[in-house]
C-alpha positions as a Markdown table, in Angstrom:
| # | Residue | x | y | z |
|---|---|---|---|---|
| 1 | Met | 25.8 | -13.2 | -30.5 |
| 2 | Arg | 22.9 | -14.4 | -28.2 |
| 3 | Lys | 21.5 | -17.9 | -29.1 |
| 4 | Leu | 17.7 | -17.5 | -28.2 |
| 5 | Pro | 14.7 | -19.6 | -29.1 |
| 6 | Pro | 12.1 | -18.6 | -31.4 |
| 7 | Leu | 10.0 | -15.8 | -29.9 |
| 8 | Gly | 6.8 | -17.7 | -30.6 |
| 9 | Ser | 7.9 | -20.6 | -28.6 |
| 10 | Leu | 8.8 | -18.3 | -25.7 |
| 11 | Arg | 5.5 | -16.5 | -26.0 |
| 12 | Ala | 3.5 | -19.9 | -26.0 |
| 13 | Phe | 5.4 | -21.0 | -23.0 |
| 14 | Glu | 4.8 | -17.9 | -21.0 |
| 15 | Ala | 1.0 | -17.9 | -21.9 |
| 16 | Ala | 0.5 | -21.5 | -21.1 |
| 17 | Ala | 2.6 | -21.3 | -17.7 |
| 18 | Arg | 0.7 | -18.2 | -16.6 |
| 19 | His | -2.8 | -19.6 | -17.4 |
| 20 | Met | -1.7 | -23.1 | -16.8 |
| 21 | Ser | -3.7 | -24.0 | -19.6 |
| 22 | Phe | -2.9 | -24.5 | -23.4 |
| 23 | Arg | -6.5 | -23.6 | -24.3 |
| 24 | Glu | -6.4 | -20.3 | -22.4 |
| 25 | Ala | -3.0 | -19.4 | -23.8 |
| 26 | Ala | -4.4 | -20.1 | -27.4 |
| 27 | Ile | -7.2 | -17.9 | -27.0 |
| 28 | Glu | -4.8 | -14.9 | -25.7 |
| 29 | Leu | -2.4 | -15.6 | -28.5 |
| 30 | Gly | -5.2 | -15.9 | -31.2 |
| 31 | Val | -3.9 | -19.4 | -32.4 |
| 32 | Thr | -5.1 | -23.1 | -31.9 |
| 33 | Pro | -4.2 | -25.2 | -28.8 |
| 34 | Thr | -2.3 | -27.5 | -31.2 |
| 35 | Ala | -0.2 | -24.5 | -32.3 |
| 36 | Val | 0.5 | -23.8 | -28.7 |
| 37 | Ser | 1.4 | -27.3 | -28.0 |
| 38 | His | 3.8 | -27.3 | -31.0 |
| 39 | Gln | 5.6 | -24.2 | -30.0 |
| 40 | Ile | 6.1 | -25.6 | -26.4 |
| 41 | Arg | 7.3 | -29.0 | -27.8 |
| 42 | Leu | 9.9 | -27.1 | -30.0 |
| 43 | Leu | 11.1 | -25.1 | -26.8 |
| 44 | Glu | 11.3 | -28.5 | -24.9 |
| 45 | Gln | 13.5 | -29.9 | -27.6 |
| 46 | Ile | 15.8 | -26.8 | -27.5 |
| 47 | Cys | 16.0 | -27.2 | -23.7 |
| 48 | Lys | 16.5 | -31.1 | -24.1 |
| 49 | Gln | 13.7 | -31.7 | -21.2 |
| 50 | Pro | 10.2 | -31.4 | -20.5 |
| 51 | Leu | 8.8 | -28.3 | -19.3 |
| 52 | Phe | 5.2 | -29.3 | -18.4 |
| 53 | Arg | 3.7 | -32.4 | -16.7 |
| 54 | Arg | 0.8 | -33.1 | -19.0 |
| 55 | Arg | -0.3 | -36.4 | -17.1 |
| 56 | Pro | -2.3 | -36.8 | -14.7 |
| 57 | Arg | -4.3 | -33.6 | -15.1 |
| 58 | Pro | -4.1 | -30.8 | -14.1 |
| 59 | Leu | -1.4 | -29.3 | -16.1 |
| 60 | Ala | 1.8 | -28.5 | -14.1 |
| 61 | Leu | 5.2 | -27.3 | -14.5 |
| 62 | Thr | 8.2 | -29.5 | -14.2 |
| 63 | Arg | 11.1 | -28.2 | -12.1 |
| 64 | Ala | 12.8 | -26.9 | -15.3 |
| 65 | Gly | 9.6 | -25.1 | -16.2 |
| 66 | Glu | 9.5 | -23.7 | -12.7 |
| 67 | Arg | 12.9 | -22.3 | -13.3 |
| 68 | Leu | 12.2 | -20.9 | -16.7 |
| 69 | Phe | 9.0 | -19.4 | -16.3 |
| 70 | Pro | 9.7 | -16.4 | -13.9 |
| 71 | Val | 12.8 | -15.5 | -16.2 |
| 72 | Val | 10.8 | -15.5 | -19.4 |
| 73 | Arg | 7.7 | -13.8 | -17.7 |
| 74 | Asn | 10.0 | -11.0 | -16.3 |
| 75 | Gly | 11.6 | -10.7 | -19.7 |
| 76 | Phe | 8.2 | -10.0 | -21.5 |
| 77 | Asp | 7.2 | -7.7 | -18.6 |
| 78 | Ser | 10.4 | -5.6 | -19.4 |
| 79 | Phe | 9.8 | -5.6 | -22.9 |
| 80 | Ala | 6.2 | -4.3 | -22.4 |
| 81 | Thr | 7.4 | -1.6 | -20.1 |
| 82 | Ala | 10.3 | -0.4 | -22.4 |
| 83 | Ile | 7.9 | -0.1 | -25.3 |
| 84 | Ala | 5.3 | 1.5 | -23.4 |
| 85 | Ser | 7.8 | 4.0 | -22.1 |
| 86 | Ala | 9.0 | 4.7 | -25.5 |
| 87 | Ser | 5.5 | 5.4 | -26.8 |
| 88 | Ala | 4.5 | 8.9 | -27.5 |
| 89 | Gly | 2.0 | 10.4 | -25.0 |
| 90 | Val | 2.6 | 7.8 | -22.3 |
| 91 | Gly | 2.4 | 10.4 | -19.7 |
| 92 | Glu | -0.9 | 11.8 | -20.8 |
| 93 | Arg | -2.8 | 8.4 | -21.0 |
| 94 | Ala | -5.4 | 7.8 | -18.3 |
| 95 | Leu | -4.6 | 5.5 | -15.5 |
| 96 | Arg | -6.9 | 2.4 | -16.1 |
| 97 | Val | -8.1 | 1.1 | -12.6 |
| 98 | Thr | -10.2 | -2.1 | -12.4 |
| 99 | Ser | -12.3 | -2.6 | -9.2 |
| 100 | Pro | -15.0 | -4.9 | -8.0 |
| 101 | Asn | -18.3 | -3.4 | -8.9 |
| 102 | Ala | -19.8 | -2.7 | -5.4 |
| 103 | Phe | -16.6 | -1.1 | -4.3 |
| 104 | Ala | -16.4 | 1.1 | -7.4 |
| 105 | Ser | -19.8 | 2.3 | -7.0 |
| 106 | Arg | -20.2 | 2.9 | -3.2 |
| 107 | Trp | -16.7 | 3.7 | -2.4 |
| 108 | Leu | -14.4 | 4.9 | -5.2 |
| 109 | Val | -16.7 | 6.8 | -7.6 |
| 110 | Pro | -18.2 | 9.1 | -4.8 |
| 111 | Arg | -14.5 | 10.1 | -3.6 |
| 112 | Leu | -13.3 | 10.9 | -7.2 |
| 113 | Pro | -13.7 | 14.7 | -6.9 |
| 114 | Lys | -11.1 | 14.5 | -4.1 |
| 115 | Trp | -8.7 | 12.7 | -6.6 |
| 116 | Arg | -9.3 | 15.5 | -9.2 |
| 117 | Asp | -8.5 | 18.2 | -6.9 |
| 118 | Glu | -5.3 | 16.6 | -5.7 |
| 119 | His | -4.2 | 15.1 | -9.0 |
| 120 | Pro | -5.7 | 17.1 | -11.9 |
| 121 | Lys | -3.1 | 16.0 | -14.4 |
| 122 | Ile | -3.6 | 12.2 | -14.0 |
| 123 | Pro | -7.0 | 11.2 | -15.5 |
| 124 | Leu | -8.6 | 8.0 | -14.4 |
| 125 | Glu | -10.4 | 5.4 | -16.2 |
| 126 | Ile | -12.5 | 3.1 | -13.9 |
| 127 | Ile | -13.4 | -0.3 | -15.0 |
| 128 | Gly | -16.0 | -1.6 | -12.4 |
| 129 | Thr | -16.3 | -5.5 | -12.9 |
| 130 | Asp | -16.1 | -8.6 | -10.7 |
| 131 | Glu | -14.2 | -10.4 | -13.3 |
| 132 | Val | -10.4 | -10.6 | -12.6 |
| 133 | Leu | -8.8 | -8.7 | -15.6 |
| 134 | Asp | -5.4 | -9.8 | -16.8 |
| 135 | Leu | -2.9 | -7.0 | -16.0 |
| 136 | Arg | 0.0 | -8.6 | -17.8 |
| 137 | Ala | -2.1 | -8.7 | -21.1 |
| 138 | Gly | -2.7 | -4.9 | -20.7 |
| 139 | Asn | -6.4 | -5.1 | -19.9 |
| 140 | Ala | -5.9 | -2.5 | -17.0 |
| 141 | Asp | -3.0 | -0.7 | -15.5 |
| 142 | Val | -3.8 | -1.3 | -11.8 |
| 143 | Ala | -6.5 | -3.5 | -10.0 |
| 144 | Ile | -8.1 | -3.4 | -6.7 |
| 145 | Arg | -8.2 | -6.8 | -5.7 |
| 146 | Tyr | -10.4 | -8.3 | -3.0 |
| 147 | Ala | -8.9 | -11.3 | -1.3 |
| 148 | Arg | -8.0 | -13.3 | 1.9 |
| 149 | Arg | -4.2 | -12.6 | 1.3 |
| 150 | Met | -2.0 | -10.6 | -0.9 |
| 151 | Pro | -1.7 | -11.8 | -4.5 |
| 152 | Ala | 1.8 | -13.4 | -5.1 |
| 153 | Asp | 2.3 | -13.2 | -8.9 |
| 154 | Leu | 2.3 | -9.4 | -9.2 |
| 155 | Ala | 3.3 | -6.3 | -7.3 |
| 156 | Ala | 0.8 | -5.7 | -4.6 |
| 157 | Gln | 0.1 | -3.4 | -1.6 |
| 158 | Glu | -2.5 | -3.9 | 1.0 |
| 159 | Ile | -4.6 | -0.6 | 1.3 |
| 160 | Phe | -7.1 | -1.8 | 3.9 |
| 161 | Arg | -9.2 | -4.8 | 5.3 |
| 162 | Asp | -13.0 | -4.8 | 6.2 |
| 163 | Ile | -15.3 | -6.3 | 8.7 |
| 164 | Phe | -18.9 | -7.4 | 8.0 |
| 165 | Phe | -22.0 | -6.9 | 10.4 |
| 166 | Pro | -25.8 | -6.7 | 9.8 |
| 167 | Val | -26.9 | -3.3 | 8.5 |
| 168 | Cys | -30.2 | -1.8 | 7.5 |
| 169 | Thr | -32.0 | 1.7 | 7.4 |
| 170 | Pro | -32.9 | 3.3 | 10.8 |
| 171 | Glu | -36.6 | 3.1 | 9.8 |
| 172 | Leu | -36.7 | -0.6 | 9.4 |
| 173 | Leu | -36.1 | -1.3 | 13.1 |
| 174 | Ala | -39.3 | -1.3 | 15.2 |
| 175 | Asn | -37.5 | 0.1 | 18.2 |
| 176 | Gly | -36.8 | 3.6 | 16.8 |
| 177 | Gly | -33.7 | 2.9 | 14.9 |
| 178 | Arg | -31.7 | 1.4 | 17.9 |
| 179 | Gln | -29.5 | -1.8 | 17.5 |
| 180 | Ile | -31.2 | -5.1 | 18.2 |
| 181 | Glu | -29.8 | -6.4 | 21.6 |
| 182 | Arg | -30.5 | -10.1 | 21.0 |
| 183 | Ala | -29.0 | -11.6 | 17.6 |
| 184 | Ala | -31.8 | -13.9 | 17.4 |
| 185 | Asn | -34.2 | -11.1 | 17.0 |
| 186 | Leu | -32.9 | -10.3 | 13.6 |
| 187 | Leu | -34.8 | -13.4 | 12.3 |
| 188 | Gln | -37.9 | -11.4 | 12.8 |
| 189 | Tyr | -36.8 | -9.2 | 9.7 |
| 190 | Pro | -36.2 | -10.1 | 6.0 |
| 191 | Leu | -32.6 | -11.1 | 5.5 |
| 192 | Ile | -30.9 | -10.0 | 2.3 |
| 193 | His | -28.2 | -12.2 | 0.8 |
| 194 | Phe | -25.8 | -12.0 | -2.2 |
| 195 | Asp | -23.6 | -14.6 | -4.0 |
| 196 | Trp | -20.1 | -15.1 | -3.0 |
| 197 | Leu | -18.7 | -16.3 | -6.3 |
| 198 | Asn | -15.3 | -17.2 | -4.8 |
| 199 | Arg | -17.1 | -20.0 | -3.0 |
| 200 | Asp | -15.1 | -19.4 | 0.2 |
| 201 | Pro | -16.6 | -21.5 | 3.0 |
| 202 | Glu | -15.7 | -18.8 | 5.5 |
| 203 | Ala | -17.4 | -16.1 | 3.5 |
| 204 | Pro | -19.3 | -13.6 | 5.7 |
| 205 | Thr | -22.9 | -14.9 | 4.8 |
| 206 | Trp | -25.9 | -15.0 | 6.8 |
| 207 | Ala | -25.5 | -18.6 | 7.4 |
| 208 | His | -21.9 | -18.1 | 8.8 |
| 209 | Trp | -23.1 | -15.1 | 10.8 |
| 210 | Leu | -25.9 | -16.9 | 12.3 |
| 211 | Ala | -23.8 | -19.9 | 13.2 |
| 212 | Thr | -21.0 | -17.9 | 14.7 |
| 213 | Ala | -23.3 | -15.6 | 16.6 |
| 214 | Arg | -24.6 | -18.4 | 18.6 |
| 215 | Ser | -21.4 | -17.8 | 20.7 |
| 216 | Val | -23.0 | -14.6 | 22.1 |
| 217 | Asp | -26.8 | -15.6 | 21.8 |
| 218 | Pro | -27.0 | -19.5 | 22.2 |
| 219 | Asp | -30.9 | -19.1 | 21.7 |
| 220 | Ile | -30.6 | -18.4 | 18.0 |
| 221 | Pro | -32.7 | -21.4 | 16.7 |
| 222 | Glu | -31.4 | -23.9 | 14.0 |
| 223 | Thr | -33.3 | -22.5 | 11.1 |
| 224 | Asn | -33.6 | -23.1 | 7.4 |
| 225 | Lys | -34.0 | -19.3 | 7.0 |
| 226 | Ala | -30.7 | -18.3 | 5.2 |
| 227 | Trp | -32.2 | -15.3 | 3.5 |
| 228 | Asp | -35.5 | -14.1 | 2.2 |
| 229 | Leu | -34.3 | -12.0 | -0.7 |
| 230 | Ser | -31.3 | -13.0 | -2.7 |
| 231 | Phe | -29.2 | -11.2 | -5.4 |
| 232 | Arg | -26.2 | -12.3 | -7.4 |
| 233 | Glu | -24.5 | -8.9 | -7.2 |
| 234 | Glu | -23.6 | -7.3 | -3.8 |
| 235 | Ile | -24.3 | -3.9 | -5.3 |
| 236 | His | -28.0 | -4.8 | -5.7 |
| 237 | Ala | -28.1 | -6.4 | -2.3 |
| 238 | Ile | -27.0 | -2.9 | -0.8 |
| 239 | Asp | -29.5 | -1.2 | -3.0 |
| 240 | Ala | -32.2 | -3.3 | -1.5 |
| 241 | Val | -31.0 | -2.6 | 2.0 |
| 242 | Ala | -31.0 | 1.2 | 1.4 |
| 243 | Ala | -34.5 | 1.0 | 0.1 |
| 244 | Gly | -35.5 | -0.5 | 3.3 |
| 245 | Gln | -36.4 | -3.9 | 2.2 |
| 246 | Gly | -34.3 | -5.8 | 4.9 |
| 247 | Ile | -31.1 | -6.4 | 6.6 |
| 248 | Ala | -27.8 | -7.7 | 4.9 |
| 249 | Ile | -24.4 | -8.6 | 6.2 |
| 250 | Cys | -22.2 | -5.9 | 4.6 |
| 251 | Ser | -18.7 | -4.5 | 4.3 |
| 252 | Asp | -17.8 | -1.5 | 6.6 |
| 253 | Val | -15.6 | -0.3 | 3.9 |
| 254 | Val | -18.0 | -0.5 | 0.9 |
| 255 | Ile | -20.8 | 1.3 | 2.8 |
| 256 | Ser | -18.5 | 3.6 | 4.9 |
| 257 | Arg | -20.5 | 6.8 | 3.5 |
| 258 | Asp | -23.8 | 5.3 | 4.2 |
| 259 | Leu | -22.8 | 4.5 | 7.9 |
| 260 | Lys | -21.3 | 8.0 | 8.2 |
| 261 | Ser | -24.3 | 9.8 | 6.9 |
| 262 | Gly | -26.7 | 7.6 | 9.0 |
| 263 | Ala | -28.5 | 6.4 | 5.9 |
| 264 | Leu | -27.6 | 2.9 | 7.0 |
| 265 | Ile | -26.9 | 1.6 | 10.7 |
| 266 | Lys | -25.6 | -1.5 | 12.4 |
| 267 | Ala | -28.5 | -3.7 | 13.2 |
| 268 | His | -26.3 | -5.7 | 15.6 |
| 269 | Thr | -22.8 | -5.2 | 16.6 |
| 270 | Phe | -21.6 | -9.0 | 16.1 |
| 271 | Ser | -19.1 | -8.8 | 13.3 |
| 272 | Leu | -17.1 | -11.3 | 10.9 |
| 273 | Pro | -13.8 | -10.7 | 9.5 |
| 274 | Gly | -13.7 | -9.8 | 5.8 |
| 275 | Tyr | -10.9 | -9.5 | 3.3 |
| 276 | Gly | -8.0 | -7.3 | 2.2 |
| 277 | Phe | -8.4 | -4.6 | -0.6 |
| 278 | Tyr | -5.0 | -4.9 | -2.6 |
| 279 | Leu | -3.6 | -2.6 | -5.1 |
| 280 | Val | -2.1 | -4.9 | -7.6 |
| 281 | Phe | 0.0 | -3.9 | -10.7 |
| 282 | Val | 2.8 | -5.4 | -12.9 |
| 283 | Pro | 6.3 | -4.6 | -11.8 |
| 284 | Asn | 8.3 | -2.0 | -13.5 |
| 285 | His | 5.0 | -0.4 | -15.0 |
| 286 | Pro | 5.6 | 2.8 | -17.1 |
| 287 | Gln | 2.9 | 4.6 | -15.0 |
| 288 | Arg | 4.5 | 3.5 | -11.8 |
| 289 | Ser | 4.7 | 7.1 | -10.3 |
| 290 | Ser | 0.8 | 7.6 | -11.2 |
| 291 | Ile | 0.1 | 4.3 | -9.5 |
| 292 | Glu | 2.2 | 5.2 | -6.3 |
| 293 | Ala | 0.1 | 8.5 | -6.2 |
| 294 | Phe | -3.2 | 6.6 | -6.5 |
| 295 | Ser | -2.1 | 4.2 | -3.6 |
| 296 | Ser | -1.1 | 7.2 | -1.3 |
| 297 | Trp | -4.4 | 8.9 | -2.2 |
| 298 | Met | -6.6 | 5.9 | -1.3 |
| 299 | Arg | -4.8 | 5.6 | 2.0 |
| 300 | Ser | -5.3 | 9.2 | 2.8 |
| 301 | Val | -9.1 | 9.1 | 2.1 |
| 302 | Val | -9.8 | 5.9 | 4.2 |
């Protein structure tokens, strides 16, 4: 007969270790942080050693906790997979795909007719949000994550990477829609900016582009003009560019259809490296075959 700790203690430990927060674990489990703390102390008594370092902050796992966490996490993943596989109608359920808003709107949604033509028996539910949804909690089946490097805590596949360069409508440029040769001349036009919520100091912003472009055009003046029009959402900045309101630093992947159609053009060829688009999912997901089909399809339409 197996001798196991109480399920509540294991659930509390797994959630707290995943979030690295008793408070976030309590919200997920629908209990109080005190209840989470009590359940974890009970598990620590059973293990006869601490599983978390509570001081100094931030919260961290001890070596014993680091050994235990992946075993408990994978066990709960296996439970969820087995239950989902045993549930009636699992093969008929839509594959829920979460994606950043701009990518969903400009890249994914316009290509969905091709998906339906190739996979008519696999319906999709697209969740466009810049919030990082918890796949282990079942908030989505698969996520398109945009990051510098591949996420390490889940199964992940890199689909493609992007680069950033200034773009605008052909009509905006005074020289008949041709690229501007001097990077410094871009300062004659309204510059459109959007927030990078990840606070990456190397994010491809106007400030970064102008500073880096001085390697090809040292006459770019030091200026406080970082942008003339600013948006929180990337998709709104792209809409403003498409409306002819200025020039923005945009992803070649996100606006690929606009570039191909000629609705938008490169204002200058100097580019900055972007990020990777990763397809992320829980290992042993019951819809793994649908996820693999979606991954292959995305690569095929790049």
